[in-house]
C-alpha positions in Angstrom: 82.7 39.8 25.9 84.9 37.8 23.3 85.4 40.2 20.3 88.8 39.3 19.1 90.2 41.7 15.7 88.2 41.4 12.4 91.4 38.9 11.1 91.2 36.6 14.4 87.3 36.4 13.9 87.5 35.8 9.9 90.3 33.1 11.1 88.1 31.7 13.3 85.5 31.1 10.5 87.6 29.7 8.3 88.9 27.2 11.2 84.8 26.2 12.0 83.9 25.9 8.2 87.0 23.7 6.9 86.1 21.3 10.0 83.1 21.1 9.1 84.5 19.6 5.0 83.7 23.3 3.6 86.7 24.5 2.3 85.5 26.7 -0.7 86.7 30.6 -1.1 84.2 32.7 1.5 82.1 35.6 -0.2 79.9 38.1 2.0 76.8 39.2 1.1 73.9 41.9 3.0 70.5 41.7 2.5 70.4 43.5 -0.6 72.5 41.3 -2.4 70.4 38.1 -2.5 66.9 36.9 -3.4 65.4 33.8 -2.4 63.0 32.7 -5.1 61.3 29.5 -5.5 63.5 28.0 -2.5 66.7 29.1 -4.5 69.1 31.9 -3.6 69.8 34.3 -6.1 73.1 36.4 -5.3 74.1 39.4 -6.9 77.5 39.4 -6.3 79.4 42.7 -5.7 83.2 43.7 -6.1 84.8 41.9 -3.2 86.9 44.4 -1.6 84.0 46.8 -1.1 81.4 44.2 0.4 84.6 43.1 2.7 85.2 46.6 3.8 80.9 46.7 4.6 81.6 43.4 6.6 84.6 45.1 8.4 82.6 48.1 9.4 79.6 46.0 10.6 81.8 44.1 12.6 83.1 47.4 14.1 79.8 48.3 14.7 78.7 45.5 16.6 81.8 45.6 18.6 80.6 48.9 19.9 77.3 48.2 20.4 77.9 44.5 23.1 75.1 42.8 21.7 77.0 40.5 19.8 78.1 39.2 16.4 77.2 36.5 14.2 78.7 35.1 11.3 77.1 32.9 9.4 76.7 31.0 5.8 73.6 31.3 3.9 74.2 29.7 1.0 77.1 27.5 -1.0 77.3 27.6 -4.9 79.6 25.3 -6.1 82.7 25.9 -4.0 82.0 29.3 -3.0 80.3 29.8 0.9 78.5 33.2 0.8 78.6 34.5 4.0 76.7 36.9 6.2 77.3 39.3 9.4 74.2 39.9 11.5 74.4 42.3 14.5 71.1 42.5 16.6 69.4 46.0 16.7 68.6 45.9 20.0 68.5 43.8 23.4 65.5 42.2 23.0 66.3 41.2 19.5 69.6 40.1 20.6 67.6 38.1 23.6 65.4 36.4 21.0 68.3 35.4 18.5 70.2 34.2 21.6 73.0 36.4 21.0 75.7 36.6 23.5 77.6 39.8 23.8 80.8 38.4 21.4 81.5 36.6 18.5 79.0 33.5 17.5 
């Protein structure tokens, strides 16, 4: 089980993105913030501080369930990387998504 404190998990994500050549700022989205239309993502930005609080809360819920937590990049807009957090709903979903018990 590898669940570092949120700040450390975010630092790992930033390091990974930097290593991949993506040095732009990270912004967070949830499913209700985006829409896929004709192959293009439409992002409805919300206040960054509010969304970050929701990401931290989702991370904490994921830790308590021990089904894994994944940070991912949905899309890029100019230099902004629109990221998301994913936590499986149950053990079967975790297995189907190849989620380890820890941060992915």
